[in-house]
C-alpha positions as CSV (number, residue, x, y, z in Angstrom):
1,M,0.0,0.0,0.0
2,S,1.0,3.6,-0.2
3,D,3.2,5.1,2.4
4,A,0.8,8.1,2.6
5,L,-1.3,8.5,5.7
6,T,-4.8,8.8,4.5
7,R,-6.5,11.5,6.5
8,P,-10.1,12.5,6.9
9,A,-9.2,16.1,6.2
10,A,-7.1,17.7,3.5
11,A,-3.7,19.0,4.3
12,G,-3.5,22.7,4.8
13,T,-7.0,23.1,6.1
14,P,-7.3,24.8,9.5
15,A,-7.2,22.5,12.5
16,P,-10.7,22.1,14.0
17,P,-11.1,24.0,17.2
18,R,-11.3,20.8,19.2
19,S,-8.0,19.4,17.9
20,N,-5.9,20.8,20.6
21,A,-8.4,19.6,23.2
22,V,-8.4,16.1,21.7
23,V,-4.6,15.9,21.8
24,A,-4.5,17.1,25.4
25,V,-7.1,14.7,26.6
26,L,-5.6,11.7,24.9
27,A,-2.1,12.6,26.2
28,L,-3.6,13.0,29.7
29,A,-5.2,9.5,29.4
30,G,-1.8,8.1,28.3
31,I,0.0,9.7,31.2
32,V,-2.6,8.5,33.7
33,V,-2.3,4.9,32.5
34,S,1.5,5.0,32.5
35,L,1.4,6.0,36.1
36,M,0.4,2.5,37.1
37,Q,4.0,1.3,36.1
38,T,5.6,3.3,38.9
39,L,2.7,3.5,41.3
40,V,3.8,0.6,43.5
41,I,7.5,1.1,43.3
42,P,7.8,3.1,46.5
43,I,5.9,0.5,48.5
44,V,7.3,-2.7,47.0
45,P,9.8,-3.3,49.9
46,E,6.9,-2.9,52.4
47,L,4.3,-5.0,50.6
48,P,5.1,-8.2,52.6
49,T,4.3,-6.3,55.8
50,L,1.4,-4.3,54.4
51,L,-0.3,-7.4,52.9
52,N,0.8,-9.9,55.5
53,A,2.3,-12.2,52.8
54,P,5.7,-13.5,51.8
55,A,7.8,-11.3,49.5
56,S,7.8,-14.1,46.8
57,D,4.0,-13.8,46.8
58,T,3.7,-10.0,46.9
59,A,6.0,-9.8,43.8
60,W,2.9,-10.9,41.9
61,A,1.5,-7.4,42.5
62,V,4.0,-6.3,39.8
63,T,4.1,-9.5,37.7
64,A,0.3,-9.6,37.3
65,T,0.3,-6.1,35.8
66,L,3.0,-7.1,33.4
67,L,1.1,-10.2,32.2
68,A,-2.2,-8.5,31.9
69,A,-0.7,-5.7,29.9
70,A,0.9,-8.1,27.5
71,V,-2.3,-10.0,26.9
72,A,-4.6,-6.9,26.7
73,T,-2.5,-4.7,24.4
74,P,-2.9,-6.7,21.1
75,V,-6.4,-7.9,21.9
76,V,-7.8,-4.5,22.7
77,G,-6.0,-2.9,19.8
78,R,-7.7,-5.4,17.4
79,L,-11.1,-4.8,19.1
80,G,-10.6,-1.1,18.6
81,D,-10.1,-1.5,14.9
82,M,-13.3,-3.7,14.7
83,I,-15.9,-2.0,17.0
84,G,-14.5,1.5,17.7
85,K,-11.2,2.8,19.1
86,R,-12.9,5.3,21.4
87,R,-15.2,2.7,22.8
88,M,-12.2,0.4,23.7
89,L,-10.3,3.4,25.1
90,L,-13.2,4.1,27.5
91,T,-13.4,0.5,28.4
92,S,-9.7,0.4,29.2
93,I,-10.0,3.5,31.4
94,V,-12.9,1.9,33.2
95,L,-10.7,-1.1,33.9
96,L,-8.0,1.2,35.3
97,V,-10.4,2.9,37.6
98,S,-11.9,-0.4,38.8
99,G,-8.5,-1.9,39.5
100,S,-7.4,1.2,41.3
101,V,-10.5,1.1,43.6
102,V,-10.0,-2.6,44.3
103,C,-6.4,-1.9,45.3
104,A,-7.4,1.1,47.4
105,L,-9.8,-1.2,49.4
106,A,-7.3,-4.1,49.6
107,D,-5.5,-5.1,52.8
108,S,-4.5,-8.6,51.7
109,L,-2.7,-10.2,48.7
110,V,-5.5,-11.6,46.6
111,P,-7.5,-8.3,46.1
112,M,-4.2,-6.5,45.4
113,I,-3.3,-8.9,42.7
114,V,-6.8,-8.7,41.2
115,G,-6.7,-4.9,41.2
116,R,-3.2,-4.8,39.7
117,T,-4.4,-7.2,37.0
118,L,-7.3,-4.9,36.1
119,Q,-4.9,-1.9,36.0
120,G,-2.7,-3.9,33.6
121,L,-5.6,-4.5,31.2
122,A,-5.7,-0.8,30.6
123,A,-2.3,-0.8,28.9
124,A,-3.7,-0.3,25.4
125,V,-4.7,3.3,26.0
126,V,-1.6,4.8,24.4
127,P,-1.7,2.8,21.1
128,L,-5.5,3.3,20.9
129,G,-4.9,7.1,21.4
130,I,-2.4,7.2,18.6
131,S,-4.8,5.4,16.3
132,I,-7.6,7.8,17.1
133,M,-5.3,10.7,16.3
134,R,-4.6,9.3,12.9
135,D,-8.3,9.1,12.2
136,A,-9.4,12.4,13.8
137,L,-6.7,15.0,13.4
138,P,-5.7,17.1,10.4
139,A,-2.6,15.9,8.6
140,E,-0.4,18.8,9.7
141,R,-1.0,18.0,13.4
142,L,-0.4,14.2,13.2
143,A,3.3,13.9,13.6
144,G,3.6,16.1,16.7
145,S,0.5,14.8,18.3
146,T,1.4,11.1,17.9
147,A,4.9,11.8,19.1
148,L,3.5,13.4,22.3
149,M,1.0,10.6,22.8
150,S,3.7,8.0,22.4
151,A,6.0,9.9,24.8
152,S,3.3,9.9,27.4
153,L,4.3,6.4,28.3
154,G,7.6,7.6,29.6
155,V,6.4,11.0,30.9
156,G,3.8,9.4,33.2
157,G,6.3,6.9,34.6
158,A,9.0,9.6,35.2
159,L,6.6,12.1,36.8
160,G,4.7,9.5,38.7
161,L,7.6,8.1,40.7
162,P,8.3,11.3,42.8
163,A,4.6,11.9,43.3
164,A,4.1,8.2,44.4
165,A,7.1,8.4,46.7
166,F,5.8,11.6,48.3
167,I,2.3,10.2,48.8
168,A,3.6,6.9,50.3
169,D,5.9,8.8,52.6
170,K,3.4,11.3,53.9
171,W,0.1,9.4,53.9
172,D,-1.5,5.9,54.0
173,W,-0.4,3.8,51.0
174,H,-4.0,3.3,50.0
175,I,-4.1,7.0,48.9
176,L,-1.9,6.0,46.0
177,F,-4.7,4.0,44.5
178,W,-7.4,6.5,45.3
179,T,-5.4,9.1,43.5
180,S,-5.1,6.8,40.5
181,A,-8.8,6.1,40.5
182,A,-9.6,9.8,40.7
183,L,-7.2,10.6,37.8
184,G,-8.8,7.8,35.8
185,A,-12.3,9.1,36.4
186,V,-11.2,12.6,35.2
187,A,-9.7,11.1,32.1
188,F,-12.8,9.0,31.4
189,L,-15.1,12.1,31.6
190,L,-12.8,14.2,29.4
191,V,-12.6,11.4,26.7
192,M,-16.4,11.1,26.8
193,L,-16.9,14.8,26.3
194,I,-14.1,15.7,23.9
195,V,-12.7,12.7,21.9
196,P,-14.7,11.7,18.8
197,E,-15.3,8.1,17.8
198,S,-13.3,7.1,14.7
199,K,-15.4,6.2,11.6
200,V,-12.6,3.8,10.4
201,R,-13.7,0.3,11.4
202,T,-13.1,-3.1,10.0
203,G,-16.1,-4.9,11.5
204,G,-16.0,-8.7,11.1
205,R,-15.6,-11.6,13.5
206,F,-13.2,-11.5,16.4
207,D,-10.4,-14.1,16.3
208,L,-11.1,-15.7,19.7
209,A,-8.8,-18.7,19.0
210,G,-6.0,-16.4,18.0
211,A,-6.5,-14.2,21.1
212,L,-6.4,-17.2,23.4
213,G,-3.3,-18.6,21.6
214,L,-1.4,-15.4,21.8
215,S,-2.4,-14.8,25.4
216,A,-1.3,-18.3,26.4
217,G,2.0,-18.0,24.6
218,L,2.8,-14.5,26.0
219,V,1.9,-15.5,29.6
220,A,4.1,-18.6,29.4
221,L,7.0,-16.6,27.9
222,L,6.8,-13.7,30.3
223,L,6.4,-16.0,33.3
224,A,9.5,-17.8,32.4
225,V,11.4,-14.6,31.8
226,S,10.2,-12.7,34.9
227,K,10.2,-15.5,37.4
228,G,13.3,-17.4,36.1
229,A,15.6,-15.9,38.6
230,T,13.3,-16.8,41.5
231,W,12.5,-20.4,40.3
232,G,15.9,-21.1,38.8
233,W,16.8,-20.7,35.1
234,T,17.3,-24.4,34.7
235,S,14.4,-25.5,36.9
236,G,11.7,-27.7,35.3
237,T,9.1,-24.9,35.7
238,T,11.1,-22.3,33.9
239,L,12.2,-24.6,31.1
240,G,8.7,-26.1,30.8
241,L,7.1,-22.6,30.4
242,A,9.8,-21.5,27.9
243,T,9.2,-24.7,25.8
244,A,5.4,-24.3,26.0
245,A,5.7,-20.6,24.9
246,V,7.7,-21.6,21.8
247,V,5.3,-24.4,20.9
248,I,2.2,-22.3,21.5
249,L,3.4,-19.3,19.6
250,L,4.5,-21.4,16.6
251,A,1.0,-23.0,16.6
252,W,-0.5,-19.5,16.9
253,G,1.4,-18.3,14.0
254,F,0.3,-21.2,11.9
255,W,-3.3,-20.5,12.8
256,E,-3.0,-16.7,12.1
257,L,-1.7,-17.3,8.6
258,R,-4.7,-19.3,7.8
259,A,-7.4,-17.4,9.6
260,E,-9.7,-15.3,7.4
261,Q,-9.8,-12.4,10.0
262,P,-6.7,-12.9,12.1
263,L,-6.0,-11.2,15.4
264,V,-2.6,-10.1,14.0
265,D,-2.1,-9.9,10.3
266,L,1.3,-11.6,10.1
267,R,1.7,-10.8,6.4
268,T,1.4,-7.1,7.2
269,T,3.9,-7.5,10.1
270,A,6.3,-9.1,7.7
271,K,6.5,-6.0,5.5
272,P,10.1,-4.6,5.9
273,Q,9.0,-1.3,7.3
274,V,6.8,-2.9,10.0
275,L,9.1,-5.8,10.7
276,F,12.3,-3.8,11.2
277,T,10.4,-1.1,13.2
278,N,9.1,-3.8,15.6
279,L,12.6,-5.4,15.9
280,A,14.1,-2.0,16.6
281,S,11.3,-1.5,19.3
282,V,12.4,-4.7,21.0
283,A,16.0,-3.5,21.1
284,L,14.9,0.0,22.4
285,G,12.7,-1.5,25.1
286,F,15.6,-3.7,26.1
287,S,17.9,-0.6,26.2
288,M,15.6,1.7,28.1
289,F,15.1,-0.7,31.0
290,A,18.7,-0.4,32.1
291,M,18.3,3.2,33.2
292,S,15.2,2.5,35.3
293,L,17.1,-0.4,37.0
294,V,20.6,1.1,37.4
295,L,19.9,4.7,38.4
296,P,17.5,4.1,41.3
297,Q,19.9,1.5,42.8
298,L,22.9,3.7,42.5
299,L,21.0,6.5,44.2
300,Q,19.8,4.4,47.1
301,L,22.8,2.1,47.9
302,P,24.8,3.2,51.0
303,E,27.6,5.7,50.4
304,Q,29.9,3.4,52.3
305,T,30.0,1.1,49.2
306,G,32.1,3.7,47.5
307,Y,29.7,4.1,44.6
308,G,26.2,4.4,46.1
309,L,24.8,7.8,46.9
310,G,22.6,6.9,49.9
311,R,19.5,8.8,48.8
312,S,15.8,8.2,49.6
313,M,13.2,7.0,47.1
314,L,11.7,10.5,47.0
315,T,15.1,11.8,45.8
316,V,15.2,9.0,43.2
317,G,11.9,10.3,41.9
318,L,13.0,13.9,41.8
319,V,16.2,12.9,39.9
320,L,14.3,11.0,37.3
321,A,11.4,13.5,37.0
322,P,13.3,15.9,34.6
323,Q,13.6,13.0,32.2
324,G,9.9,13.1,31.7
325,L,9.9,16.8,30.9
326,V,12.8,16.4,28.5
327,M,10.9,13.5,26.8
328,M,7.8,15.7,26.4
329,A,9.9,18.6,24.9
330,M,11.7,16.3,22.5
331,S,8.5,14.9,21.1
332,A,7.9,18.3,19.4
333,V,11.5,18.3,18.0
334,S,11.0,14.7,16.9
335,A,7.9,15.7,15.0
336,K,9.8,18.4,13.1
337,L,12.7,16.1,12.2
338,T,10.2,13.5,11.0
339,Q,8.4,16.0,8.8
340,A,11.7,17.1,7.3
341,K,13.7,13.9,7.0
342,G,11.2,11.1,7.7
343,P,10.6,8.9,10.8
344,K,13.5,6.5,9.9
345,V,16.1,9.2,10.4
346,T,14.3,10.3,13.6
347,L,14.5,6.8,15.0
348,M,18.2,6.5,14.1
349,V,19.0,9.8,15.8
350,G,17.1,8.9,18.9
351,A,18.8,5.5,19.2
352,L,22.3,7.1,18.9
353,I,21.4,9.7,21.7
354,V,20.2,6.9,24.0
355,S,23.4,4.9,23.4
356,A,25.5,8.0,24.0
357,G,23.7,8.6,27.3
358,Y,24.5,5.1,28.6
359,A,28.1,5.4,27.5
360,L,28.4,8.7,29.4
361,N,26.8,7.0,32.5
362,I,29.7,4.5,32.6
363,V,32.1,7.3,33.4
364,L,29.7,9.7,35.2
365,M,28.0,8.0,38.0
366,S,29.5,9.4,41.2
367,E,27.3,12.5,41.8
368,V,23.6,13.2,41.8
369,W,23.9,15.7,39.0
370,H,25.7,13.1,36.9
371,L,22.6,10.9,37.0
372,I,20.3,13.8,36.3
373,L,22.3,14.7,33.2
374,V,22.4,11.1,32.0
375,S,18.7,10.5,32.6
376,C,17.9,13.7,30.6
377,I,20.1,12.7,27.7
378,I,18.5,9.2,27.6
379,G,15.1,10.8,27.9
380,A,15.8,13.0,24.9
381,G,16.7,10.0,22.9
382,V,13.6,8.2,24.0
383,G,11.5,11.2,23.0
384,F,12.9,11.0,19.5
385,T,12.4,7.2,19.2
386,Y,8.9,7.1,20.7
387,G,7.8,9.8,18.3
388,A,9.2,8.0,15.3
389,L,7.9,4.5,16.0
390,P,4.1,5.2,15.5
391,A,4.9,7.2,12.4
392,L,6.8,4.3,10.8
393,I,4.0,1.8,11.7
394,M,1.2,4.0,10.5
395,G,3.1,4.8,7.3
396,A,3.0,1.1,6.4
397,V,-0.4,-0.3,7.4
398,D,-3.9,0.3,6.3
399,P,-5.9,2.9,8.4
400,S,-8.3,0.1,9.4
401,Q,-5.3,-1.8,11.0
402,T,-3.7,1.0,13.0
403,G,-5.1,-0.1,16.4
404,A,-3.7,-3.6,16.1
405,A,-0.5,-2.5,14.5
406,N,0.3,0.2,17.1
407,S,-0.6,-2.2,19.9
408,L,1.7,-4.9,18.6
409,N,4.5,-2.3,18.4
410,T,3.9,-1.3,22.0
411,L,4.0,-5.0,23.0
412,M,7.4,-5.4,21.3
413,R,8.8,-2.6,23.5
414,S,7.4,-4.3,26.5
415,L,8.9,-7.7,25.6
416,G,12.3,-6.0,25.2
417,T,11.9,-4.5,28.7
418,S,11.0,-7.9,30.1
419,F,14.1,-9.6,28.5
420,A,16.3,-6.8,29.8
421,S,15.0,-7.1,33.3
422,A,15.8,-10.8,33.3
423,L,19.3,-10.4,31.9
424,A,20.2,-7.4,34.1
425,G,19.0,-9.4,37.1
426,V,21.3,-12.3,36.3
427,I,24.3,-9.9,35.8
428,L,23.7,-8.0,39.0
429,A,23.2,-11.2,40.9
430,Q,26.5,-12.6,39.7
431,M,28.6,-9.5,39.9
432,T,28.3,-8.6,43.6
433,T,30.4,-7.1,46.4
434,D,30.2,-7.9,50.1
435,F,28.8,-5.2,52.3
436,G,28.4,-6.0,56.0
437,G,27.8,-9.6,55.2
438,H,25.2,-8.8,52.5
439,A,25.9,-9.3,48.7
440,L,25.2,-6.0,46.8
441,P,25.5,-5.4,43.1
442,S,29.0,-4.2,42.4
443,E,30.0,-1.0,40.6
444,N,31.4,-3.1,37.7
445,G,28.0,-4.9,37.5
446,F,26.2,-1.6,37.0
447,K,28.7,-0.6,34.3
448,V,28.2,-3.9,32.5
449,V,24.4,-3.3,32.5
450,M,24.9,0.2,31.2
451,A,27.2,-1.1,28.5
452,I,24.6,-3.6,27.4
453,G,22.0,-0.8,27.4
454,A,24.3,1.2,25.1
455,G,24.8,-1.8,22.9
456,A,21.1,-2.5,22.6
457,A,20.5,1.1,21.5
458,L,23.2,0.7,18.9
459,L,21.5,-2.5,17.7
460,A,18.3,-0.5,17.4
461,F,20.2,2.0,15.2
462,L,21.5,-0.8,13.0
463,V,18.1,-2.4,12.6
464,A,16.6,1.0,11.8
465,T,19.1,1.4,8.9
466,L,17.3,-1.6,7.3
467,I,13.9,0.1,7.2
468,P,13.2,1.1,3.6
469,R,13.9,4.8,3.0
470,R,10.7,6.5,1.9
471,K,9.6,10.1,1.6
472,P,7.9,11.6,4.6
473,A,4.2,10.7,4.6
474,V,2.1,13.0,2.4
475,P,-1.6,13.2,3.4
476,A,-4.1,12.2,0.8
477,E,-6.3,15.0,-0.3
478,P,-9.9,14.6,-1.4
479,T,-10.8,15.3,-4.9
480,P,-13.2,18.2,-5.7
481,T,-16.0,15.7,-6.1
482,E,-15.4,13.8,-2.9
483,E,-16.1,14.6,0.7
484,P,-13.4,13.8,3.2
485,E,-15.4,11.0,4.7
486,A,-15.4,9.4,1.3
487,V,-11.7,9.4,1.1
488,T,-11.5,7.7,4.6
489,A,-14.0,5.1,3.5
490,K,-11.9,4.2,0.5
491,A,-8.7,3.7,2.6
C-alpha cells in the first residue's frame, strides 16, 4: 500500500477548534495509564508487611500487571479496529479505575493482585490514542500529536515516581490508588466529552482462538522470563514454560496465517517497514530498562559502598522527573525532524542519543547531577524514538489496522523491557560485592548493564538502517467531487 497516511481532512485546512483539546485529553489519558507502572515502586519493599504475605507472593502485584498488559494490548487494539477505538479506550480506562478502587480497598494479597491485573488490562490506551489521532486529526497535526502521545508512556512513569514516593511517605499507602482512581475518572469524563469516535472500522468476526493462543504464549513466555531468577533458570518450571511458549506461539502463527480475519495480520507485520520497526522496538525496550534499574539502585545504595549515593526513594523520583519533561519537549523536536527527514532518520538519531547517554553514564555515576544529566540525555533519545515508531508503523499499514499495529509495536517494546529485566537481574546477581555480610551489586556490575544498554540502543540503530527509506508521509487530499469522509471510507 502507499506510504501516505490517509486522513479525513485535507492537508493545509485549518485545524478544527477541538483538535488541541483532543490531543491534550488523549495525552492525559496516556500519562494516567502509564502512572500504574511506577505507582507501587515506592511501597514494593513494604508490601510483605502491608499485605501480610511472603515477598515471593507480593511480587505478583508487579508480575500480574505485566502479564495483563501483554495480553490486553494486542487484543484491545484489534477490538478497537473492529468496533471502535474510542469505545475500547473508554473500556480500558474503566478497567484502570476499577483496578485502582480494588487496590485502594485491599488489605490482603488476593485483592491487590486482582486490582493490579485490572490496571494492567488498561495498557492499550496509548496505542489506541495514537490510532484515534490518525483518524481524527488534520494531517499537519499528526506527527507532533502522535509523538506526544507515544512519549506519554515515559512521561507518566517519570513524573509519577516522585509523586508516588511523596504520597507513600506522607500518607497511608491506599491514597496512591485512590489518587489513581480519581485521575482515571477525570480522564474518562474528558474522553467522553471531547474525543470523537473514529469512523474507520473493519467490523468482522473477532479471532477468539488467535487471542487465546497469543495470550497463552505470552503468559508462558513472560512468566519464564520474569520468574526465572526466582525459580531457577534451569528449573523444570522455567524450562517447561519456555518450551510451552515456543510451541504455543508457533502454533498460533500457523493459525493466524490461515485465519480469514486474524487477530494479528502476520503478512502485514512481515513488511520490511513494519518488521524492522518492531525489531528496533524490542532493542529499544531492552535498552531503556537499564536506566530504570541502574539509576535508582545507584542513588539508594549506601555511600559506604564507594559508589552508592545513599539517597531516599523521594530523591530518586526527583532525579528522574526531569527526564519526563525532556521527553515531552523532545517529542515536538522529533515531529519536526520526522516531517523534514522522515521517521526513519528520527528513529536512528534517537537510538544514537540513547546509546551516548549510557556510554556517558559509565564514566559519570558518582554525583547526583551526573545521574540527572544522564537521565535527561537518555530521555531526549527516548523522546525521538517514541515519536518515530508510530509514524513508521502507520506509514506502512492500512488505516483500518492502526489499532492492532500500534498495539503490537507497544507489545514489542514491553517484551524488550522484560528480557532486559531478566538479563540485568542475572548480571547484578552474579557481579556482587560484600557489604556488612550482604551481597550487593558491584560497581562493575552496573557498568556492564549500562554497556549492554548502550549496545542495545546501537543495535536498534543498525536495525533502523534496514527500514526502507521513503519520503515523509504525504496526506491524501480529497478530490473536488469527494467529501473527506469518502476518502476515509476508501482507505
